[in-house]
N, C-alpha and C positions, 0 to 999 in steps of 0.2 A: 774707438772708431770701428767702422764696418770692416775695413781691411784688416785691422788688428784681430778682431773677433774671428774672421775667416781664417787667418793664419794660425790661430790657436785651436780652431775647431778640431775635435777628434776625428781622425781619419776613419772612413767607413769602408769595411771590407765585406765581401759577400761569400758566405758558405754556399757551395754548389749543392743544391737539393736539400732534402730533409729526410729523416728516416721514414720509411713507408708506414702507412697506417697500421698494417698488420704487424710490423715490427714493434711499434709503440704499444699497440693493443696487447700483444703477447708479453712484452716486457712488463707492462702494468699488471697483467694477470699473474705472472710468475712472482712479482713483488708481493701481490696480495696473498698468494699461496705461502710464500716464505714468512709473511707476518702471521698467518694462521699457524704455521708450523712452530714458530717461536712462541706464540701464545699457548699452544698445546704443550710445548716443551716446558714452559715456565710453570705449568700446572702440575708437573711431575715432581714429587718430592725426592729427596736424596736417600730415602729409606729403601728397604728391600723392595724389589719389583714384584708386585702381586699381579693377579689376573687383570685388574682394570688398567694397571700401568702398562702391562704387556700389550694390551689392546691399543693404548695410546701410542706406544712405539710403533705398532703395526700401522696405525693410521698415518703417522708421520712418514713412514716408508712409502706408503701408497701415494700420499700427496707429492712427495719428491719424484717418484717414478712417473706419475701422471703429468706433472708439470714439465718434466724434461721431454716426454713424448710429444706433448702439445706444442712446446717451444720449437722442437725440431721440425714438426709438421708445418706449423704456421709460417716459419721462416723460409721453408723450402718451396711453398706453393707459389708458383709464378715468378720465382727469383732464382737467378743463377748463383753459383757459389761466390763469385766475386762481388755480386750485388749484396749478398747477405753480409759479407765481411765489411763492405763499404758502408752499409746502413749502420752497422755496429760502430764504425769509426765516427760517423756523423753524430750518432747519439752521444758518444764519449766527448766529442768536440763541443757539443752544446752544453755539456756538463763541465766544461773548462778543463778536461783531462787531456791536455795536449799530447803529452808523450805517449799515453795509452792509445790515443787516436792515431798517432803516427804509425804505430806498430800495425794497426788494422789497415790503414791505407797502404802500407808496405805490402801487406799480404794481398790486398785487393789488386794492386798493380802487378804482383807476381802472377796472379791468376788471370788478369786481363791487362796486358801492357798498354792498351789503348783506352783505359778508363780515365776520361778527361776529368770527371768530378773528383776522383781520388788524387790526381796530381794537384788540382786547384786547392782542395781542402788540406792536403798535406802541406802545400805552400803556406796556407794561412796558419797552420799549426807551427811550422818553423818560424814564420814571421812573429807570431805571438811569443815565441821563446827567444826572440832576438837573433835567430840564426838566418840572417838575411840572404847570404849567398845561396843556401839551400832553397830558401823560399823562391828566389828569382829563378833558379834552375827548374823548379817544379812549375812555376808559372810559364816559363818559356816552353816547356814541353806541352803543357795544356794548350797553349796557343798554337803550337806547331800541329797538334792533333786536331784542333778545331779553331781556325782563325776567326770564327764568328762568335766565339765565347766571350760575350761582352764583359761579364763580371771579372774575368781573369785579367783583362787589360786594366780595369779599375784597381784590382788587387795589386798587380805588379807596379802600377803607378804609385800606390801608397807606400811600397817599399822604397822606391826611388825618392819619394817625398821625404820619408823618414831619414834617408841617407843624405839629404840635402841636395839631391840631384833634381832640382825643381823643374828645369826645362825638359828633362827626360820624362819626368812624371807627367807633365802637361801633355806630352805626345801620347802617352798611354790613355790619359783621361779623354783627350780629343777623340781617339779611336773608339773608346767605350761609348762616348756620346754620339759619334757618327753611327755606330751600330744600334744604339738604343737611346734615342733622343729624350726619352722620358726617365732615364736613370738618374734620380735625384742624387744618389751617393757620388756619382762622378762629377756633377756640378759642384757639390759641396767640397769635394777634395780638390778639384781644379781651382776653385776659389781660394782655398788655403794656399795652394802653390803660387798663384798669382800674387797673393798678399805677401808671401815671403820674398818675391822678386820686386816688391814695391809697386806693382801694377794695380793701384787701388781701384780704378774704374772697372777693370776686368774682374777683380775680386768681388766687388759689390754686385756686378751684374750676375755672376755665377751664384753668389749667396742668395740673391733674390729669387733666381730661377729654382734653386734647390728648395727654398722655402715654399715657393708656389707649387712645386710638385709633391712635396712631402713636409708636413708641418713639423716633423721632428727636427728639421734643419733650420727652423725659424729662431 
């Protein structure tokens, strides 16, 4: 049934922001350089190092030095130190490296205690690791710093949802929808909470709305 499907639907969470273009561009550049280094390295035999092999080692050294200089410069242009660390955390989070991402968000928060995105995304990482109390604490702080942060209400609601506190989850989804009426994820999640409470009509209405706004929820 519709209500059953809504109740089983995977909860949607929202990462705050994405790595900046220059961060991703530089990361891809360094990865390419490292592949070139490895290719060059593989071409060096294990025998005595002759003149040509010495040149290859020198080229490797130049590649490494150049890539590090460009990486440092590219990441520093237009970005504060906290934002650089935060971007690194988001990148790791998108790679499903939750614990590594948390360490970066920790550092970003130390550098900028009012970094809403770092609290939100660290909350997601904790949530993905099943550390729900820490996740709620981070979502609470993100909301305290920015009560208009729509996605954080949705994210906190998804924790309450997972913990079986469906009415409390619905309150957060309601607020997310009030702030952003086009947020399909919040309708999707609220529909699931209504389904768990046996409110089939509300669950169906939210599921249909989520599908209307975003086909991935159909």
